[in-house]
C-alpha positions in Angstrom: -20.6 3.7 -8.7 -20.6 0.0 -8.8 -18.8 0.2 -12.5 -15.9 2.2 -10.7 -15.5 -0.8 -8.0 -15.9 -3.1 -10.9 -13.3 -1.5 -12.5 -10.6 -0.8 -9.9 -11.4 -5.1 -8.9 -10.5 -5.8 -12.7 -7.3 -3.8 -12.8 -6.3 -5.2 -9.4 -7.2 -8.8 -10.6 -4.7 -8.2 -13.7 -1.7 -6.8 -11.7 -2.0 -10.2 -9.7 -2.3 -12.2 -12.6 0.7 -10.4 -14.4 2.8 -10.2 -10.8 2.4 -14.2 -10.6 3.3 -14.8 -14.3 6.2 -12.5 -13.8 7.1 -14.8 -10.7 7.8 -12.0 -8.4 4.2 -11.0 -6.7 5.6 -10.6 -3.6 8.2 -8.0 -4.8 5.4 -6.4 -7.0 3.3 -6.4 -3.9 5.7 -4.2 -2.1 7.1 -2.3 -4.7 3.3 -0.7 -5.7 2.2 -0.6 -1.9 5.0 1.9 -1.5 4.3 3.8 -4.6 0.5 4.1 -3.8 1.4 5.6 0.0 3.7 8.1 -2.4 1.3 8.8 -4.9 -1.3 9.3 -2.1 1.2 11.6 -0.1 2.4 13.9 -2.9 0.1 16.5 -4.4 2.7 17.4 -7.2 2.9 13.5 -8.1 -0.7 13.4 -8.2 -1.0 16.1 -10.3 1.6 15.3 -12.6 -0.1 11.7 -13.4 -3.9 12.7 -13.4 -2.7 15.7 -15.5 -4.8 14.8 -19.3 -2.2 18.1 -20.6 0.8 16.1 -19.8 1.6 13.8 -22.4 1.6 10.1 -21.6 5.2 9.5 -22.5 5.9 12.6 -20.1 3.8 10.8 -16.9 5.3 7.5 -17.6 8.5 8.8 -17.7 7.8 10.5 -14.1 6.8 6.6 -13.2 10.1 5.6 -14.5 12.0 8.4 -12.9 10.7 7.8 -9.5 10.3 4.0 -9.4 13.6 3.3 -11.6 16.3 1.2 -9.9 14.5 1.1 -6.3 12.0 -1.1 -7.8 11.3 -4.2 -9.8 10.9 -3.9 -13.5 7.2 -5.9 -13.2 6.7 -3.3 -10.6 7.3 0.2 -12.8 5.4 -1.5 -16.1 2.6 -2.4 -14.0 2.8 1.1 -12.5 3.3 2.8 -15.9 0.4 0.5 -17.5 -2.1 2.2 -14.6 -0.9 6.0 -15.9 -1.1 5.0 -19.8 -4.0 3.6 -19.2 -5.8 7.1 -17.6 -6.3 5.3 -14.0 -3.7 7.3 -12.2 -7.1 8.5 -10.2 -7.7 5.5 -9.0 -4.2 4.2 -8.4 -4.5 3.9 -4.6 -7.5 1.9 -4.9 -6.1 -0.4 -7.5 -3.3 -1.4 -5.4 -4.8 -1.6 -2.2 -7.5 -4.0 -3.9 -4.2 -5.8 -5.4 -2.0 -6.1 -2.2 -5.2 -7.4 -0.5 -5.5 -10.4 -3.6 -2.1 -10.9 -2.9 -2.0 -11.5 0.6 -5.3 -13.4 0.4 -3.6 -15.8 -2.3 -1.3 -16.6 0.4 -4.5 -17.2 2.6 -2.7 -14.3 4.9 -4.8 -11.1 6.4 -3.5 -7.6 5.4 -2.0 -5.6 8.3 -1.5 -2.2 7.8 0.6 -0.4 10.2 1.8 2.7 10.5 4.5 4.1 12.6 6.8 7.0 12.8 10.0 5.2 12.2 10.6 2.4 9.7 10.8 -0.7 11.6 13.6 -3.8 10.9 12.7 -7.0 9.5 12.5 -8.6 13.4 10.3 -5.8 14.6 8.0 -6.7 11.8 8.2 -10.3 12.0 7.2 -10.2 15.8 4.4 -7.8 15.1 3.0 -10.0 12.6 2.9 -12.5 15.0 1.6 -10.4 17.6 -1.0 -9.5 15.4 -1.9 -13.1 14.5 -2.3 -14.2 18.3 -4.5 -10.7 18.4 -6.8 -11.2 15.6 -6.5 -15.3 15.4 -5.4 -14.7 11.7 -2.2 -15.2 9.4 -1.3 -11.9 9.0 0.9 -10.3 6.7 2.4 -6.5 7.8 2.7 -3.6 5.6 4.1 -0.6 7.1 3.7 2.7 6.4 5.6 5.5 7.7 3.5 8.3 9.4 5.5 10.9 11.3 1.7 12.0 12.9 1.8 8.5 14.8 4.7 10.1 17.0 5.6 7.0 18.5 4.1 3.4 18.8 1.9 1.8 15.9 -1.2 2.0 14.4 -2.3 -1.8 12.8 -5.6 -1.9 10.9 -6.3 -5.5 10.1 -9.9 -5.7 8.0 -12.2 -3.8 10.0 -10.0 -4.3 13.7 -7.9 -1.4 14.6 -5.2 -1.1 17.2 -3.9 1.9 18.6 -0.8 1.3 20.5 0.3 4.9 19.6 1.6 7.5 22.2 -0.9 10.0 21.3 -3.6 7.3 21.9 -2.5 6.2 25.3 -2.3 9.8 26.5 -6.0 10.1 25.4 -6.6 7.1 27.4 -4.7 9.2 30.4 -6.9 12.2 30.2 -9.8 10.2 30.3 -9.1 8.7 33.5 -8.9 11.8 35.3 
């Protein structure tokens, strides 16, 4: 298992170095973060990209079709490289570690925020400030749209989870009765 962790770390470090060299670290980080979330939530995509019976060029075409026009060329190339190298099954772990490395390189802590709806740039900025005050760290927010949240947000900064969802508040109210 330790070998798998080393492999994930090596790929994540390679993504970081390529994105830095291309001068697109922040954009690549955002693109790959969204791609990993899409991959995790779509079983057909997972099957297509991990199917050894599907030729590599076809799997890469799936990546290009999904990301093309919406992502930086660097991001598409890196996602395609992971698929071509047979690392699609570890794609979320590699990208998650890459995002953490990128945030760390900017001396920031990654905050993964789940919300039912997309947030505006202003809302993300205010949330980053609030989470920074709550955790005492410089925080970079990555938003995951999750309809199960219903309302409010769940934020994870390292090992700290802040649950400000409607579901959580209702559970607290039930507990007080």
